[in-house]
C-alpha positions, 0 to 999 in steps of 0.5 A: 698948624701942626697942632691942628693937624695932629689934632685932626689925625687923632680925631680921624683915628678915633672915628669908625673905619667907614668914616675914616675911609671917607675922610681919607678920600677927601684928604688924599685927592691931590696925591691920588690924581698925581699918582693917576697921571703917573700910572697912565703915563706908564700904561701909554708907554707899555701901549706904544711899545706893544703897538710898535711890535704889532705894526712890525708883525703886520708889516710881515704879513701877520695878524694881531691877536684878538687879546692884543686888539682888545687890550689896546681898545681897553687902553684907549677907552681908560685913557679917555676916562682918565683925561675926563677925570683929570679935567674935572679935577682941574676945574674943581681946583679952580672953583674952590672958595670958602663960600662953597665949602660944602659943595666942594667937599662933596664933590672932592670926596666923589672924585677921589673915590673915582680916582682910587678905582681908576688907579686900580683899573690902570694897574690891572691893565699895566699887569695884563700888558705883557704878551709873549706873542702879539700876532700870528698868521691868523685865519686867512680871509675868504679867497672870494667874496660873492658880489651880488649881480644880475643875470648876464646877457650876451657877454659869454664871448667876452667872459671866455676871452677873459678866461683865456687871458687869466690862463695866460701867464704872460698876461698880468694886467687886463683892461676891459673898456666900453661905453657907459651902460654896456655891461662892463661891471656886470662882466667883472662881477661874473668874473669875480663870482666864477671863482666861488665855484671854480677851482683856482690857484689864487689865494685871494680875489679882491673887488674894489669899486674905484669910481670917478672921484677915487682917492688912493685911501679908499682903495687901500681901505678896500684892499686892507679890509679883504686882507684883514689889515687894520691901521690907525687914522693918523697912518700915512698913505705910504705907511698903509701901502708898505703894510698892504705890499708886505702882505700881497707880495706873499700872495697870488692875488686877482685884483678886480677894479671897477670903473677906473677913470684915469691911471692908478699908480698901483705901486703907491697904493701898495699893489705889487706888479702883476707879472709872469713871475708872481702869476698875479692878475689885475683886471679893471673896467673903464670907459676909455681905451686911453686908460688901458694904455696908461695902466700898461694893460697887456690885453685890451678887451672892448665890450661890444653892444648886444646882438639882436637876439640878446637884446630882445631877451633882456628887453623881454625880461624887463617888460616881464610880460611875454604874452604882451610882447607877442601881441601883433599890435604891440610886437612891431613897436617893441621891436622898434624900441629895441632897435633904437636901444642899439644893444646898449643893456642900460637903455634896454633895461631902463626902457623895458622897465618903463614899458612894463605897465604899458598895455595899449598900442597907443602907449607904445606908439607914444613911447616911440615918439618920445624916443624920437623927439624927447627921450629924456621925458621917458621914465628913467632915460634921464638917469641913462643920460646922466651916466653918459654925461660922466664921459662927456664931462671927462673929455679933455677940453671944450673942442672935443665936446663941441666936436662931439655934439656936432656929430648928432646933426647926422641921422640915426645909425648914420656913417659919416665920412671922417674927412668931411666931418673934419671939414665941417669942424674947421668951417665952424672954427673948432679946429684951426686951419691956419696950418693946412697940412695938420688940420686933417691930422688934428681932426682925426686925432679928435675923432680918435679921442672920441672913439677912445672915450667910446662916444663914437663907433667905427662906421661901415667903412674904415673912412667913416665913424658913427654915433650910437643912437642912444649916445646921439639922443644924449648929445641932443639932450645936452644941446637942448640944455639938458632937456629944457628945449632951448631950441639951439639945434633943429635936427630933423634929418632923414624923417621924410620931410616934404616941406621945410619947418616953419621959419619961426622954428628957425629963429633961435637955432644955432645949427640946423640939419634937414639933410636927406629929406624930400624937401623941394623948395625953400620959399620963406625967408628965415631970420636966423641971427645965431645960425652957424651951420645949415645942412640941406644935402641929399634933398634930391628934389630941392630945386628952388631957393627963394631970392632973399633966403640968405638975407638974415643969416649974419654968422652962417659959417657952414652951408651944405647944399650938395646932391640937390637939384639946384640949377642956380644959387640965389645972389643973396649968397653974397651976404654970407660974410662969415661963410667958411664952408660951402658944398655945392657938389653933385648939384645941377648948377650950370653957372656960379653967381659972381656974388660968390666972390663976396664970400671973403672968409670962405675957405672951402668951395666943393663943386665936385661932380657938378657935371652941368657947370659951364660958366664960372665968372672971373669975379666969382673965384679970383676974390676968394683970397682965403680959399684953401680947398677948391674942388672941380673933380668931375666938374667944370673942365673949360679951363682955357680950353679951345673947344668949349663954350665958356665965355671969355670972362670965365675963370682961368688958371691965372685966377687959381694961381692968384689964390695964395692960400690954396692947398687942395685943388681938384680939377677936370681937364678935357683937352690935351692943350689944357693938360700941357698948359697945366703941366707947366704951372708948378704952383697948381700942380703941387696943390692937385689932389683930385685929377679927372682927365677925359676925352683928350685927343692925342694924349699918348701917355701921361707923365708925372714929371719930377718938376711937378713933384711927381704927383706926391699929393695926388689922391684920386686919378681918373682917366676916361675916354682917352682913346690914344693913351697907351700908358702912365709914366713916372719921372725918374726924379720921383725915386722908388716911392712914387704916387705915395698918396694915391688912393683911387685909380679909375681907368675907363674907356682906354682901348689902346692902353697896353699896360698901366705903368711904364715903370716897375711897380714895387712894394715901395710905390703906390702904398696907399692905393685902395681902390682900382676900377678898370673898364673897357681897356681892351688891350690890357692882358694882365694887371700883375702889378696889383700884387704889390699893393699892400692896402688895396681893398677894392678891385673892379675889372669889367669889359676888358676883352683881351684880359687873359690873366689878372696875375701872370703865371711867372709872377712870383710872390716873395716868401716873406710877404703876404699877397693882398693882405687888405683886399675885401672886394674883387669883382670881374665881369665880361672878361671872355679870354680870362683863364686865371686870376692867379696860378698860385692859391692864395689865402686872401686874409681879408677877402669878403666877396668875389663876384665873377660874371661872364668869364666863361674860360675861368675854371678855377678860383685861386683860394686856399681852402685849408688853414684859413680863418674864413672864406669869401662869399662867391657870386656868380651864375649857377652854371659857372659855379658847378663847372669850377675845378677844385683841389682834390680835398675841396672837391670831396668835401663841400664843407670847406668850399666857400659859400656861394650865392647865385646872381 
């Protein structure tokens, strides 16, 4: 072998140089691959050392130099190429055999040549891998990057509020919330773009779209890109957060986060806390006010719906044909469509585009029909509903979703009483009423959650809520199986029906709402195997229901027939064995059927304001063992009365005492003997929330005794035509906080009432009294005690012939307390001796209207005209108004007088 090698070497040396080089490449492949592996390892070590220097520099807020970035990219590329070569060498070694010598020689020669070249490249990279400086401050990123956006409508006030918050160093985090499609993103984009031309102190303004399926890495990537940071794919979230934090804590930043659905831990992402010291700001948009709280927002700003003017402008722009909208045949229909959009920009944009090419009146009429009956069929509306569905799906549980859908049973733009809504939910079984004291609180918490999610809005009154028209259409779309018309809801309230829909349309319905129509009779017998709610209230002409109407409603739970003209209830009502909620209030019933007693699961029976009710069979009440709410307020008053025509077998107090689960009772008393009997029944007294006393002769005073709990649960008290009554008194055991739940007080026709309360009224008592109505109480001289009521909202005082002052002249207002902080409406009428409302001018911070009629001696209104945000509107006769006396400043400057409207 040695001889052969010597011979080969000698032979090779005798060849020409090119030939010798080729043979050398063939023979030295193994050695070259070994050398390449060693050199690439040396290169990697140099690369890793350099990367550590770069990482440290970036943590210090510096940016890697371009030469360093390019060198690292070249190293990565050559490392990949060498890996392929080494793998090729390994495979060639495995294929070596005598039978393929020629092929192996050729491939070894080519591979050896490539390896030799790569060795030179690696060597050059190693030589170039020495850098004195790997990073520097670099060129700073643009302070602001423009975000494409459309013109903004109706958000100028919101934008100005944000500007004020940004100028306030104490405000670091601002939460902007509102319903989907209301314009939150448009507002945030305009905030961003303002800084393109506006002088500001921020080093960088960063925009990040978060969205529902957010991940922290996505936010880090967006922030890092704006800061000019880079990182490896294998870096952890914590490592990236450290890099971001090192840079951002050296900058004054404004971070704009769009479409946040849940709390973001900004610290874990790498965002320093925005506070008064660093003067940084974070503004985010969300659909839930809860997210604002979870994010510790210093200010929360709700984006409201557009006003009528802005709504029309936006709609007109999207239709794009002003001359078309100005046509007398089109304009009324266009205005109706805009009204249905309820100021929701997304709906106005979508429907405006859909109507852009509709030029005939018939097309516009058809569009309105679609919006009324099948809005998802109008082009683009399903996209609107899909957007709202995110909020619906994001509700915490099915109870919230069921309660939300139930609100669609009421008419468009209808204010629903919260308390009544909760009772419906209880009847349906959405809320557990086994703990009666908590069910209303729980129901109000549900309402609060739906308002926080911007799926319900405030109603006309504080006690009410309502559903936006577009949200209601969305809820009906959900109930119909996402537009598949599954007919589970038959919803036709307030549309002018004079006849009920044909019974075949009732067959598959789970809930039916025909309230507030002109239906006069229910003559057919529907078959409704799945019906759980039937709402027929406010059909004022409804006076007849066929005898077998309730035969085939085996699972009906909620039935509302209130404020109809029904004089009798068909006996088939006894077949509603699952019924939980029955509202017959405001009807013309004269008697209750004894079959009512078969409703073993009934929990609420409302008969308030059934003024004609005279007969209640013992069997109708005594067997309602699950009853929790029973209301006879302004209704039947023949309880064990001596002077009424009630039959001997009528219900009695004993029947009411036998209702073991009863927690809420409304009752009417028409005789003093009955009232005395009731005052000894502690079981019932503790349940009374609504008490109406009328025409009780010999009742000189009304005492709330300590034995009865002093009326702690009493919410409404009405006393009419008790001619001997002189005052109301509270037992000594009640302490200072007496009648804490009383909300409404009505005193009518009490000619000998010399004062309302024998007890001293202080700020600690009557803390929930909201409405006072006093009529025909001629001996009352004043009602000074009302000055102590922090929640009084409505005050009516009519026909009190000896009333001289509302607030006595010597009644002092404590300096640290504001008088009438909640009063919204004051109406006084026919008080011929009234000289003063109050000797002292008051601010009345919530007063919206004050009406004065037939009070000829009242020459001055106690209204502060200076230093108040708004003055109430005053109603009265022109003669009285022109005769009023004002302070010198107001008298000479009519601009600071309250607005007046003649009656």
